C-alpha positions in Angstrom: -0.1 -0.1 0.0 1.2 3.4 -0.6 -0.5 5.2 2.2 -2.8 4.6 5.1 -5.1 6.9 7.2 -5.0 6.8 11.0 -8.0 7.9 12.7 -7.4 9.6 16.3 -10.4 10.7 18.5 -8.9 12.6 21.4 -12.2 11.8 23.6 -11.4 8.0 23.2 -7.6 7.8 23.2 -5.6 10.5 25.0 -2.3 8.5 25.8 -0.3 11.3 24.4 -0.1 15.0 25.2 -0.9 16.1 21.8 0.1 19.7 22.3 3.9 18.3 23.6 4.2 16.2 20.7 3.4 18.9 18.4 6.0 21.1 20.0 8.7 18.2 19.7 7.8 17.5 16.2 8.2 21.4 15.6 11.7 21.4 17.2 13.3 18.2 16.5 11.3 17.2 13.2 10.2 13.7 14.8 8.2 12.1 17.3 7.9 8.2 17.5 4.6 6.7 18.5 3.5 3.0 18.7 0.1 2.5 16.9 -1.8 -0.8 16.8 -3.6 -1.4 13.2 -5.7 -4.6 12.0 -3.8 -5.0 8.8 -0.2 -5.5 7.5 1.8 -2.4 6.9 5.1 -2.3 5.4 7.8 -0.1 6.6 8.0 3.1 4.6 4.3 3.5 4.3 3.0 7.1 4.3 0.7 7.7 7.3 -2.0 10.5 7.4 -3.3 11.2 10.6 -6.9 12.1 10.8 -8.8 13.9 13.4 -11.9 12.4 14.5 -14.5 13.2 17.1 -16.4 16.5 17.8 -14.1 18.5 15.5 -13.5 16.2 12.8 -12.9 14.6 10.4 -9.9 16.9 9.6 -6.4 16.2 8.3 -3.9 17.0 11.1 -0.6 15.2 10.6 1.8 13.1 8.7 4.3 10.4 9.2 5.8 7.3 8.0 5.7 3.6 9.1 9.5 2.6 10.5 8.5 -0.9 11.6 5.7 -3.2 12.1 5.5 -6.4 14.5 2.8 -9.0 14.8 1.2 -9.6 18.4 -1.6 -12.2 18.0 -4.3 -10.4 15.9 -3.0 -7.1 16.0 -0.1 -5.3 14.3 1.9 -2.9 16.4 3.7 -0.5 14.2 6.4 2.3 15.0 5.2 5.6 13.4 7.6 8.6 12.9 5.3 11.7 12.8 7.2 14.5 11.1 4.4 17.0 10.6 1.5 17.8 13.1 -0.9 20.9 12.9 -2.1 22.5 16.2 -5.7 21.3 17.4 -7.9 23.6 15.5 -5.9 24.3 12.4 -6.8 20.8 10.9 -7.7 20.6 7.1 -11.5 20.4 7.1 -13.8 17.6 6.0 -15.1 19.7 3.3 -11.7 20.4 1.8 -10.8 16.7 2.1 -13.9 15.4 0.5 -13.4 18.1 -2.5 -9.8 17.1 -3.0 -9.9 13.2 -2.5 -13.6 12.2 -2.8 -12.9 8.6 -3.1 -11.0 8.6 0.5 -12.9 7.1 3.4 -12.8 10.4 5.5 -16.1 9.7 7.2 -15.4 5.9 8.1 -11.7 5.8 8.9 -10.9 4.4 12.2 -8.1 3.9 14.6 -6.9 0.6 13.2 -6.1 2.2 9.8 -7.9 2.5 6.5 -6.1 2.4 2.9 -5.7 5.6 1.0 -5.8 4.7 -3.0 -2.8 6.1 -4.8 -4.4 8.6 -6.6 -6.0 10.0 -3.5 -2.8 9.9 -1.8 -1.0 12.3 -4.6 -4.0 14.7 -4.2 -3.7 14.7 -0.4 0.0 15.2 -0.4 -0.7 18.4 -2.8 -3.1 19.5 -0.2 -0.9 18.9 2.7 1.9 21.1 1.0 -0.3 23.9 0.9 -2.1 23.6 4.2 0.4 21.7 6.2 2.9 23.2 8.9 5.3 25.9 7.3 9.2 25.3 7.2 10.1 26.4 10.8 13.0 28.2 11.7 16.0 27.1 13.3 15.6 26.9 17.0 19.3 27.7 17.5 19.0 30.9 16.0 17.8 34.4 17.3 14.6 35.5 16.8 14.5 38.4 14.4 14.4 41.8 16.1 15.6 40.5 19.4 18.9 41.9 19.3 20.4 44.8 17.1 21.5 43.5 13.5 25.3 44.1 14.4 25.0 42.2 17.7 23.7 38.9 15.9 26.3 36.2 14.5 24.3 34.0 11.7 24.9 30.5 10.9 23.7 29.6 7.3 21.5 26.7 6.9 20.1 25.6 3.7 16.4 24.3 2.9 17.8 20.6 2.8 18.9 20.8 6.4 15.2 21.3 7.4 13.2 19.1 4.9 11.5 16.8 7.3 11.5 13.8 5.0 15.2 14.0 4.2 16.0 14.4 8.0 14.2 11.4 8.6 15.9 9.3 6.2 19.3 10.6 7.2 18.5 9.8 10.8 17.3 6.4 10.0 20.6 5.7 8.1 23.2 7.3 10.5 21.4 7.5 14.0 21.2 10.5 16.4 24.7 10.8 17.6 26.9 13.5 16.5 29.0 12.3 13.6 31.8 14.6 14.6 32.1 14.5 18.3 29.6 11.6 19.3 27.7 13.5 21.3 24.0 12.0 22.1 21.3 14.4 23.6 19.5 11.5 25.0 22.6 10.3 27.0 23.2 13.9 28.2 19.5 15.1 28.8 17.5 11.8 29.3 14.2 11.4 27.8 13.8 14.8 26.3 16.7 14.4 24.4 15.7 11.3 22.8 15.7 11.5 18.6 17.1 15.1 18.8 19.8 16.1 16.5 20.6 18.4 14.0 21.3 17.4 10.4 24.1 19.1 8.2 24.1 19.2 4.3 27.7 18.5 3.2 27.3 19.6 -0.4 28.6 23.2 -0.9 25.8 25.8 -1.7 27.5 26.8 -5.0 26.6 23.4 -6.3 23.0 23.2 -5.4 21.8 24.3 -9.0 18.2 23.8 -10.4 19.1 20.1 -11.4 20.5 19.1 -7.9 18.8 15.7 -6.3 19.3 15.5 -2.6 20.4 12.0 -1.6 19.9 12.1 2.3 21.8 9.1 2.9 25.1 10.8 1.6 24.3 14.1 1.5 23.2 14.7 5.0 25.0 14.0 8.3 23.8 14.3 11.9 25.7 16.8 14.0 25.1 18.3 17.3 24.4 22.0 17.6 28.0 22.8 18.6 29.4 20.9 15.7 26.9 21.9 13.4 27.8 25.6 13.9 31.5 24.8 13.5 30.8 23.3 10.1 29.4 26.5 8.9 31.4 28.9 11.0 33.6 31.3 8.7 33.8 29.3 5.7 31.9 29.5 2.4 31.9 25.8 2.0 31.1 23.7 4.9 33.5 21.7 6.7 33.0 17.7 6.3 32.7 15.5 9.5 36.3 14.4 9.0 37.5 17.9 9.1 35.7 18.5 12.3 36.8 15.3 14.0 40.4 16.7 13.1 39.7 19.8 14.5 38.4 18.4 17.7 41.4 16.2 18.0 44.0 19.0 17.3 42.8 21.0 20.0 43.2 18.5 22.5 39.4 17.8 23.3 38.8 14.7 25.7 35.2 13.8 25.4 33.7 14.1 28.9 36.7 15.9 30.6 38.2 19.5 30.9 41.5 19.7 29.4 44.1 21.4 31.5 46.8 23.8 30.0 49.3 21.3 31.6 47.8 18.5 29.5 47.6 20.6 26.2 51.1 21.5 26.5 52.1 17.8 27.2 50.1 17.1 23.7 51.8 19.5 22.1 55.3 18.3 23.4 54.5 14.8 22.2 53.4 16.1 18.7 56.9 17.9 18.3 58.4 14.7 19.3 56.8 12.7 16.7 57.2 15.4 14.0 53.6 16.3 13.7 
């Protein structure tokens, strides 16, 4: 199947804090949620979240199936939600029926309903128009907060903020920083789970109209510090290998504070070795 509709009625299923989940997706680009369905669903299947109940039906979110496991008659799949609208901003039933009249908007349930390929393309176009806008980088100052001369800017291109590309990169490389190994989850616990920046390694000068992004090779996970250093004072971003070399040359020891004496000992050792 190409896509599946998951119905969600807040009055009948409120296991998650939807507002908090929406904020998590807005900041990190991803929220993982187990979901039980009554049909076989392949990994990679698109998921459209349909708000039901008093305020529905209304299209309110998108995700993708990461994995699915069978438990007796039910199938529990892991859904990575990458875009969620606030409650009240869902795409209305009238718009959905007009855009994709063949879809089962009024009968879709929690256990999942298949969305036909033709309707799926129409819904995807609708979501591109009415879905969440591309967010700003949360590490950057809010415009107008400081005088222009006081703001140091870090350039991040649109590929680094593409939710689908980000999801593919993290699935391939994980959420540890590729340069320094930092893990937000290990450092901050549950709130840091699945949080990491992604860095686009292709220089901006090569991003012509014919450029096609390969998230498995063109994007790498970096912590906020390494991401900033990848772009700092250079026109072409530094690679993860360059960042690792800079970290090593500076004498950084993960999890420790390096004293001036230790740095001097390392410098003397490099001189002896002829480095």
